[in-house]
N, C-alpha and C positions, 0 to 999 in steps of 0.2 A: 495534487491538492496542496501539498506543502509549498510548491513553487508559487501557487496563487497567493497563499498566505504571506510568503516572504515579499513578493512583488507588491501586494496590496498594502502591506503594513510597514515594511522596512524601507521602501523607497518613497514613502510619503514625506512631505515637508516637515512634519512634526512627528517623526518616528519615535515611538515610545517603546522602550525595551520590554517593559512589563506587559504591554499589550501584545507585542510580538510573541513573547514566550508563552503567555496564556493562550493566545489564539492557536499557536502551533500545537500545544499539548491538548487542548480541548477538542480541536478539530480532528486530531489523530485518534483520540479516544472515541469520539463520536463515530468516525469512519470505521474504526475497528469493531465497535459494537454493531453498527449497521451492517457491515459486510459479514461479520461473524454470524449474526442472526439470520441474515438473508441466505447465506450459503448453507447454514444448518437446515433451514426449512426446505430449500431446493434439493439438497442432497438427501434429506430424509424422504422426501417424496420419490426421488429417483431410486433410492435403495428399496423402499417399500414396493415400488412397481416391479423392480427386478426380482425381489423375493416372491412376490405374488405370482409372477410368471413362472418362476422355478417351482413353486408349490403346485401350480396347475399342471406343469409338465410331469412332476414326480407323483402327483396325487397324494401329497403329504403336507402336513403343517410343519413349517420350519421355524416356528416361533422360538423355541428354546434350544436351537442348534448352534453349532459353531459358525455356520453361515450367517445367522441372524446376529450373533454377537460380534462377528467380524465386521458386518455392515455397520453396526452401531459405533464400533470403535473407529471405523473409517470416517464416518460422518463427524464424529467428535474431533478427530485429528484435523480433518480438512477445515472445519469451522474454527478451531483454535488457531491454526496457521493464518487464516484470513483475519482473525481478530488481532493477532500479535504483529502482523506485517506492518501496518501503519505506525504502530508504536515503536518498532525497531527503526523504521525509516525516520521517525521523529527524533529518536535519540541521536541518530547520526547527524541529521540536518540542523538540529538545535544547538549542537556543540559550539559552532562559531559564536552564537548569541550568548552562550554561557561565558565564553572568553570575553565577549563585549561587556557582559555584566560584571566581570572581574576586572574590567578596565585594561585588558591586555590588548584588545583591538577595538576599533570604532564600529559603530552599527553598520555603516555603509560597507566596510570590508567584510564584516560578518555576513551581511546579506549576500555578497558576491561569493564568498566561500560556501555558504549554505546552498546557493544555487548550483555551484560546481559539484557539491556533494550529492545533491538531488539528481543531477544529470548522471553522475557516476553510478548511483544506485539504479537508475533506469537502465543504463548500459549493462550493468552486471546482471540485473534481473532478466533482461532480454537474452543475454548470452547464456544464462543458466537455462532458460526456457528453450532456447535453441538446442542446447546440448541434450536436454531431456527429450525433446522431440526428434532427436537424431537429425537435426538440421545444422547448418553452418552457424555456430554461436556468434561469430563476428558479425554476420549479416543481421541476425536477430537483435544483437546488442546495438548495432548502429541504427537499426530501424527504430528501436525504442528511444534511443538518444535523439534521433531526428524529431520524433513526435514530441519529446520533452522540450526540445529547442523551439519547435513551433508553438507549443503551449506558452513557453516563456516569452517569446516575441509578441504573441497576441496579448498576453497579460500585461506585459510592459507597455505596449502601445495603448491599451485601454487605461492603464494607470496614468500614463502621461496626458491623456485627454481630460481626465477628471481633475 
């Protein structure tokens, strides 16, 4: 998402730093809220189903048990992580534009640095997921990186057409 924002706003002929910063922040916040709420709802349904199946197997209500409390904590934690992730990504990728606002670097260089940081985040996330899944982290990281590059190329091509 942040790659798209940078491509669509920072590479335009009349790049406006205020628009770039605002769009990055608001888009990240919106994505965080959207994914956090969506994951909360989906995970709640999943945990409720799991607990219901356990209740049927045990012939017992598990409402005020450690199992139910653990399920609620898990849902909250997963939802919080999904809310915070876009905000953390934004903090990393917005940094070059903050340097641009301070007149340390130009907008165009900030855009390229932001793109590099976005791609690095994708690689690290893929590698981490690979490690969690007991797969080759380098392969998973490179796969995420390749998809990020594809998204960048398509976005850059679309921006150049408009």
